[in-house]
N, C-alpha and C positions, 0 to 999 in steps of 0.2 A: 299531535301534528308536528311538534318540534322533532320528535324521534323519526318520523317519516321523512322529514326534510334532510336530516343528517344521513339517513340510510340512502336516500336518493343521491345526495352529494357524494357519498362514498362510491356508489355504483358508477356515477359519471366519471369520477377520478380514475377508477379501475379501467374504464373502457376508452380513455383518451389515448390515442397512439402517440408515442414519443419518438423523436429522431434518435439515431444511434449516438450522436454527439450533439447534445442540446446546445442551441445557440440562444443566448439570453442577453438582455441589455443590462442585467444586474452586474454589480461590481464583484470581482473575485480576486482581491489583492493577494491572498495567500496562495491560491492556485497559480496565479501568474508569477508570483515570487518563486515558487518551487520549480515551475517550468524554466524560469530564467537561471536559477542556480544550477539546475541539472545541465542546461545548455552550456553555461560557462565552464562548469567542471569538465564536461566532455571536450570542449575546445582546449582546455589547459592540459588534459591528460592524453588525448588521442595521439598527439605527435611527440610525446615525451619518450625518449628511448630508454630512460632509466626509471628507477623507482622513486625518485625524489618527490615529484608532485603527487604521484599516487599515494605515497606514504602520508601526505598531509590529510587525506580523506579516509584512509583505512582505519579500522578499529585499533590497529597497532602497526607500527612500521615493520617492514621486512627488509632483510639484507640479501643481496644477490650473492650466492656462494659460487655458482658457475653458470653456464648457459642454460642449464635445465633445473637448477635447484635454488631455493631460497630458504632462509631461516628467520625465525622471529622469537621474541621472548614473551613472557606472560604479562601482556598489556601493561608495561611499566608506565606508559603515558597516562592511562586512565588512573592508575594508582597515584600518580603525581598530581592529579586534579584535572586532566584534560577530558572531562566527562562528555564533551561534545562529540568525541570520537565514537560514542555509542550510537550516534545519529548520522554522522557524515558519510558513511558508506552508501546511504541511499542516493547520494548525488553522483556516484560513479556509474558509468555505463561503458560496456566494452563492445564497441561497434555501433554503427548507425541504426541497424534494425532493432537492436536492443533498446536504444534510446527512443526511437520513434514509437515503438509499440507501448513502452511504459508511459510516454508522454500523452499518447492518445487515450490511454486508460485513465490517466490523471485528469485530463480535461473532462472526460465523461463523469467520473466519480466525484472529482473535486468540485465541479460546477454544481452538481446536485446537493452535496453536503454543505458547501460553503454558503450557497444561497438560502438554504433552508435552516441551517443551524448557526451560521455565522463563522467568521474566520477563527475566533478564539477557541470554539469547541472543535473545529476541524484541526487546529494546531494541536490541541490536546490528543486527538485521535492519531495524528501523525506520530507524535511522540510515543503514545501507548503502543502503536503497532511496530515502530521502528526499533526502539531500544531492546525489548525482549527478543525480537526476531534476529536482530544483528548479533546479540550476545550469544544466543543459542547456536546460531550458524557458526560463529567463531569457536565456540566450545567444542563442537563436534568435528568441524572441518577446517579450522584455521582462518586466517585473515584474508585469504585470496578470493574475495567476493565483493560484490557491489550491485547496486541497482535499486530502483524504486518499487520493484515488483512485490516485495514483502508488504509494503504499505498499501499498494494497490490491492493485494489480496485481502488485506484487512478492510479496506473501504468497500470492496466488492462484497465481502461477507456481511458487513453491516447493512448495506443497501439491499442485498438479497433477502435478508431476514425481514427488513422493514417492508419491502415490496410484497413479500409472501404473507406475513402475519398482520401487517398494518397497511393495507393497500390505500387507505384514506390519507396516509401520511404524505403522499405525493411522490415518494421515491419509486424509481422504475429501473428494472434490470432488463436490458435487451437480451433476448435469448442468444443471439450471436455472440455478444460479448461474454456472457456466461459460458457458452460452449468453448470459446477460444481459451479462456483462462483455465477452465477445468481440464481441457485437453493438454494445455501446456504443463499443468500441475502433474497430470498422470504421466506424460512423456518424461518429465523430470525424474519421476520415481523409477523409471526404467533404467536410468543410468546411461542412456544413449547420448545425452547432452549434458555438458558441464553447467548445471544451474544450481542456484542456492535453494535446495529443497527445504531446508530447515526454516529459512526466512519465509518461504511461501506457506509452509504448513502452520507455523506459529502465527503469522499475520492473519491467515484465514480463520484459524481457531479463535483468535481474539476478536476479530470482526463479527463472526457468527455469534459469539457469546454476548458481545455488547449489543448487537442488534436484537437478539432474541430475549435478552434479560427482562425487559418490561412485559413481554408476553408470558414468560414463565411465571413472573410474580403475579400477574393477573389470574393465571390458572390456579396457582397455589391458593390465592385468596378466595377464589370462588369454589375451591374444593374439587376442581377438575384435574384429571391426570393427563 
């Protein structure tokens, strides 16, 4: 009887329609804090004609050589102990559409994860997705990047796996949201738009791995492939 009730509950959870951006009465301190920090960073950097303020958020500072070229050194700030620079590029956004799209995704993904897992675990996920993705992006393409999309791809990958393999967990991935993010990822790979492909790819891979890990362990323990 207990098993039948659990299965019924799982089916009900799977069939409940969810809005694209969930509205809840629960508290989301981390999600709101991240939204605020991204907004403040955008206001501080959007009207700045030089690199001074931008350099405070970048993984490493750049110097303007001429109107078209910049130069940088091998992350001396991080070597000197400014390890927060591995995270701070996520707060940079270049243009209002870039900011709005990322913040809408953060509201959707962050609300789900923070309400179900708590702000501490979500913070750990933000750090897990941001640090490797930012470093890999810098390693291959330099420090001229920014945005929350690497973390968003990680959060999306996690929710995607949970919604697919653990539908009773309550996580839900809107088909339209998934389509938009996958389309942006594919378009980025074409080179038609200047996007941080390494951030997106690393974030997505980490999110998928983190979300699928319990399912994979369960299959290994049960002897299924």
